[in-house]
Each structure stands twice: as C-alpha cells, then as structure tokens.
C-alpha positions as CSV (number, residue, x, y, z in Angstrom):
1,M,28.4,6.8,-42.0
2,D,25.4,9.6,-41.0
3,L,22.8,9.8,-43.5
4,D,22.3,13.4,-44.5
5,L,18.6,14.4,-43.9
6,R,18.6,17.3,-46.9
7,K,20.2,15.1,-49.5
8,L,17.6,12.1,-48.2
9,R,14.9,14.4,-48.6
10,Y,15.9,15.4,-52.3
11,F,16.2,11.8,-53.0
12,V,12.8,11.0,-52.1
13,A,11.3,13.8,-54.2
14,V,13.2,12.2,-56.9
15,A,12.2,8.7,-56.1
16,E,8.6,9.7,-55.7
17,L,8.1,11.6,-59.1
18,E,10.9,9.9,-61.2
19,H,12.2,13.1,-63.0
20,F,15.0,15.5,-61.8
21,G,13.3,18.7,-63.2
22,R,9.9,17.8,-61.4
23,A,11.3,16.9,-58.4
24,A,13.8,19.9,-58.3
25,D,10.5,22.3,-59.1
26,R,8.6,20.6,-56.2
27,L,11.9,21.3,-54.2
28,H,12.3,24.7,-55.2
29,I,15.9,24.4,-56.0
30,A,18.1,24.2,-59.4
31,Q,18.1,20.8,-61.2
32,P,22.0,20.5,-61.4
33,V,22.1,21.1,-57.7
34,L,19.3,18.4,-57.1
35,S,21.7,16.3,-59.4
36,R,25.0,16.9,-57.4
37,Q,23.3,16.2,-54.3
38,I,22.0,12.9,-55.7
39,R,25.3,11.8,-56.9
40,A,26.7,13.1,-53.6
41,L,24.7,10.5,-51.6
42,E,25.5,7.6,-53.9
43,Q,29.0,8.1,-53.3
44,E,28.7,8.0,-49.6
45,L,26.4,5.0,-49.6
46,G,28.7,3.4,-52.3
47,C,25.7,2.2,-54.1
48,A,24.0,3.4,-57.3
49,L,20.3,4.2,-56.1
50,L,18.8,5.6,-59.7
51,E,19.1,4.4,-63.1
52,R,18.8,7.5,-65.7
53,T,17.6,8.1,-69.1
54,T,17.5,11.0,-70.9
55,R,13.5,11.2,-69.8
56,S,13.4,9.7,-66.5
57,V,14.8,7.7,-63.9
58,R,13.9,4.5,-62.3
59,L,14.9,3.1,-58.7
60,T,17.4,0.5,-58.7
61,P,16.8,-2.0,-55.8
62,A,19.1,-0.3,-53.4
63,G,17.1,2.8,-54.4
64,E,13.6,1.0,-53.8
65,Q,14.7,0.0,-50.2
66,L,16.2,3.3,-49.1
67,Q,12.7,4.9,-50.4
68,K,11.2,2.7,-47.8
69,D,13.5,3.5,-45.6
70,A,13.7,7.5,-46.0
71,L,10.1,8.3,-45.5
72,D,10.0,6.8,-41.6
73,V,13.4,8.2,-41.0
74,L,12.6,12.1,-42.3
75,A,9.2,12.0,-40.5
76,A,11.0,10.4,-37.1
77,A,13.7,13.2,-37.5
78,R,10.7,16.0,-38.1
79,A,8.6,14.8,-35.0
80,A,12.3,14.6,-32.8
81,T,13.6,17.8,-34.0
82,R,9.7,19.3,-33.3
83,R,9.5,18.2,-30.1
84,V,12.9,19.5,-29.1
85,H,12.0,22.8,-29.9
86,S,8.9,22.7,-28.4
87,A,10.4,21.7,-24.9
88,A,13.2,24.3,-25.0
89,R,10.7,27.0,-26.0
90,G,7.7,26.1,-23.5
91,A,4.5,26.9,-23.7
92,H,4.8,30.4,-23.9
93,R,7.2,31.1,-26.3
94,L,6.5,31.6,-30.0
95,V,8.9,31.8,-32.9
96,V,7.4,33.5,-35.7
97,G,9.3,33.1,-39.0
98,F,9.1,35.3,-42.2
99,T,10.2,35.8,-45.7
100,P,12.7,38.6,-46.9
101,G,10.6,41.8,-47.5
102,L,7.3,40.9,-45.9
103,S,6.3,42.5,-42.3
104,V,5.0,40.7,-39.8
105,S,5.4,43.3,-37.1
106,T,1.7,44.3,-37.5
107,A,0.3,40.9,-36.5
108,V,3.3,40.6,-33.6
109,R,1.6,43.5,-32.1
110,A,-2.2,42.5,-32.3
111,F,-0.9,39.5,-30.8
112,A,0.9,40.6,-28.1
113,H,-1.9,42.7,-27.1
114,E,-4.2,40.2,-26.7
115,H,-1.5,37.5,-25.4
116,P,1.3,39.7,-22.8
117,G,2.4,36.5,-21.2
118,V,3.7,34.8,-24.3
119,E,7.1,35.8,-25.6
120,I,7.7,35.9,-29.1
121,E,10.8,35.5,-31.2
122,L,11.4,36.3,-35.0
123,L,13.5,34.4,-37.5
124,R,14.3,35.4,-40.7
125,L,14.0,32.6,-43.4
126,N,15.9,32.3,-46.4
127,W,13.8,31.7,-49.5
128,Y,15.1,27.8,-50.0
129,E,14.0,26.9,-46.1
130,Q,10.4,28.5,-45.7
131,A,8.8,25.2,-45.2
132,E,11.7,23.2,-43.8
133,A,11.9,25.7,-41.0
134,L,8.4,24.8,-40.1
135,R,8.6,21.2,-40.6
136,D,12.2,21.0,-38.4
137,G,10.9,23.1,-35.5
138,R,13.0,26.4,-35.5
139,A,9.7,28.4,-36.5
140,D,6.3,27.6,-35.1
141,V,4.6,29.7,-37.6
142,G,5.6,31.6,-41.0
143,Y,4.7,34.6,-42.7
144,L,5.7,33.1,-46.3
145,R,6.3,33.6,-50.0
146,H,4.9,31.0,-52.6
147,P,6.4,29.0,-54.2
148,F,7.4,26.6,-51.4
149,D,6.3,22.8,-50.7
150,T,3.3,22.9,-48.8
151,D,3.2,19.0,-47.9
152,G,1.9,18.5,-44.4
153,L,1.3,22.3,-44.0
154,H,-2.1,23.9,-43.0
155,T,-1.8,27.5,-45.0
156,V,-4.0,30.6,-44.8
157,P,-4.3,32.9,-48.1
158,I,-2.9,36.6,-46.9
159,G,-2.5,38.6,-50.2
160,S,-0.6,39.0,-53.0
161,E,2.2,41.3,-54.7
162,P,3.8,42.4,-57.8
163,K,7.2,40.6,-59.5
164,V,9.8,43.1,-60.6
165,V,12.8,43.0,-62.4
166,C,16.1,44.0,-60.6
167,L,18.4,45.7,-63.0
168,P,21.8,47.4,-62.9
169,A,21.5,51.2,-62.7
170,A,23.2,51.3,-65.9
171,H,21.3,48.7,-68.0
172,P,19.9,49.9,-71.0
173,L,16.3,48.8,-69.8
174,A,16.5,50.8,-66.5
175,S,15.4,53.8,-68.3
176,R,11.7,52.2,-68.7
177,R,9.3,52.5,-66.4
178,R,7.3,49.4,-67.3
179,L,8.3,46.0,-69.1
180,T,7.4,42.9,-70.4
181,H,8.7,39.5,-70.4
182,A,9.2,39.6,-74.1
183,D,11.7,42.5,-73.0
184,L,13.6,40.1,-71.1
185,D,13.9,37.8,-73.7
186,G,18.0,37.3,-74.4
187,E,18.5,38.7,-70.7
188,A,20.5,36.5,-68.4
189,I,18.2,35.6,-65.6
190,L,19.4,34.8,-62.2
191,G,17.9,31.2,-60.9
192,G,17.2,27.9,-62.6
193,E,19.7,26.6,-65.0
194,R,21.2,30.2,-64.9
195,R,22.9,30.6,-61.5
196,C,21.5,30.4,-57.9
197,A,22.1,32.6,-55.2
198,A,21.8,31.3,-51.6
199,T,20.2,34.9,-50.0
200,I,18.4,37.5,-51.6
201,E,21.5,39.8,-50.7
202,E,23.7,37.2,-52.8
203,K,21.4,37.3,-55.6
204,L,21.4,41.3,-55.6
205,E,25.1,41.5,-55.6
206,L,25.5,39.6,-58.7
207,V,22.7,42.0,-60.5
208,A,25.0,44.8,-59.3
209,A,27.9,43.0,-60.8
210,G,26.4,42.6,-64.1
211,V,26.3,38.7,-63.8
212,G,22.4,39.1,-65.0
213,I,19.0,40.4,-63.8
214,A,16.7,38.7,-61.4
215,L,13.1,38.9,-61.0
216,V,11.8,39.2,-57.4
217,P,8.9,40.6,-55.3
218,R,8.1,44.3,-55.2
219,S,8.6,44.5,-51.5
220,V,12.0,42.8,-51.6
221,A,13.1,45.3,-54.2
222,R,12.0,47.9,-51.9
223,Y,13.5,46.4,-48.7
224,Y,16.7,46.5,-50.3
225,S,16.7,49.4,-52.4
226,R,20.2,50.7,-53.4
227,P,21.6,53.4,-55.8
228,D,23.3,50.9,-58.5
229,L,20.0,49.0,-58.6
230,V,16.7,49.7,-60.0
231,H,13.6,47.9,-60.4
232,R,10.9,48.0,-62.7
233,S,7.3,46.3,-63.1
234,V,6.8,43.3,-65.7
235,A,3.4,43.6,-66.8
236,D,2.5,40.3,-67.7
237,A,4.3,38.4,-64.7
238,V,2.2,36.3,-62.1
239,S,2.2,37.9,-58.7
240,Y,3.6,36.1,-55.9
241,E,1.1,34.8,-53.2
242,T,1.6,35.4,-49.3
243,C,0.0,33.3,-47.0
244,L,0.3,32.3,-43.1
245,A,1.9,28.4,-42.6
246,V,2.0,26.1,-39.5
247,V,2.6,22.4,-39.9
248,E,-0.6,20.6,-39.6
249,D,-0.2,18.4,-36.5
250,R,0.5,21.5,-34.0
251,R,-2.0,21.6,-31.3
252,Q,-0.5,24.3,-29.2
253,R,-3.4,26.7,-28.3
254,H,-1.3,30.1,-28.7
255,L,0.0,29.1,-32.0
256,W,-3.3,29.0,-33.5
257,D,-4.4,31.7,-31.5
258,F,-1.4,33.5,-33.7
259,L,-2.5,32.4,-36.6
260,A,-6.1,33.7,-36.3
261,V,-5.1,37.2,-35.0
262,A,-2.4,37.3,-38.0
263,E,-4.6,36.5,-40.4
264,Q,-7.0,39.3,-39.7
265,A,-4.5,42.0,-39.2
266,L,-2.3,41.0,-42.2
267,A,-5.4,40.5,-44.7
268,G,-4.3,42.1,-48.2
269,C,-1.3,42.5,-47.2
270,P,1.7,43.2,-48.2
C-alpha cells in the first residue's frame, strides 16, 4: 500500500503533541476531521498507532516506529517536490501564492518593473493549504494570513486586518452596525467543532443557507460581497495578521528579491 502523506503529517502532529486538540490547532483543522484521518491511517496500515485516553494519547510500539520513519519520509517528499517544481519553472519563473481577500498585485507590478525577465504566476490558496503549498513547492513565496503552521518557514510581517462576522441579511443581528463576542453567544459559528468548509465560497453558502454564521477577515467579506449576506464589525475580536512567507532553505536570488520588493510594496496592507 502507498502511504498518504497528508495523513502521515497529521499523525506526526498528534505523536509530537500527544493530544488531538492541540494537534488540530497546530494543523488548523477541526479535531473530528483529524481523528477520522488518524483512524483511516490505522485501518490502512492494519495496526493501532495510538493508545487513546480521555486526556491524552500515547504511541504504541508501531506508532513509535512510524514516528521515527515519518519525519524522514515527509522531509524527503517535500524536498523532492520542491526540486521538481523548481526544475520545471527554471530560474526565470516565480509562483506567488495568495490567500483569498489579499491583493498581491501591487508587489507583482513593482517586482516586474525591476525584474522584467522573470515570469510570474499567481496561485490562489485555500486557508488550509497556505503553508503546505510552500513546503511542497507549488508556490515559491506566499502572501498569507495567520494562523498557519510556520515550521520551516521564514515569515515577514506585513499588516493586520479586522475580523468581522458574516450573517444572513435577514438575521436579527444584521440591523446593528457593530457587535461584540457577547452578542454572538448562542449563535452557531461555522468552523471548529461545528462544521468546516473547505473553501470560503462553501462557508458563505452555508451562512446564506442559514446553517450558521462565520467569522472572517474584513477583506474576504468585502471581496465576496453579495446581497443575501451582510458583515458587521466585532469590536473585541483579535485582528488577523498578514505576512509574506517562504521556505527557509530556498536560495534562489529572484525569490528573495521578490520578498524584499513585496515587503516594501505591501507594508501596512491590507
């Protein structure tokens, strides 16, 4: 059988933290999703990897062996993928990944003016693949929004943006201009234990359908504006931090040149 690298990465997080909740937080996925993936991995391997208790998890002998092997497997897979993508792109191509709601066009224009010989490709990234797209080589550099797993990445702070709540237009709270977290008590907030959506489009469809409400960055709410939804400020909500990110061991000159240009062009955004 072939090992699923995503399941393997999930297992490593659980093995290192010995706790499903903390591992889910690190991976920025819902805990039930993580639990299902680990059980699927155990079924595929035909053996138990973890001993579960109400408070923590412990590795079985098989789990201990897989943890040792998994780190090398994941590192080799990331390195191989990066080399393949780098070879395919050559020295004169650059893939810039960006998270929905963030605009990287200012930085791209500034870089293209100084480096007209470099071909630039843009890649839209879903919230759950921000860091992974850099590690596996699909993107060379990213304009991203925290939170995400920063392990092995060099990040440059750019700015911050408010968190807003997205509501159906007919929702009772939609008539108010500003809310607090206390106003949201009792509301079904999408994400976490409630329900996860793979894309922002799916999340907003669920909001419009009345399944729940969603906390999103203001730029996302504005970009995906639609008549059946409204967004309202949440006065006591923590802002989202934005940054540029690149894999630490990347050494291509044009990549780091882009990072320097983008840092200046995007400072204080969005």
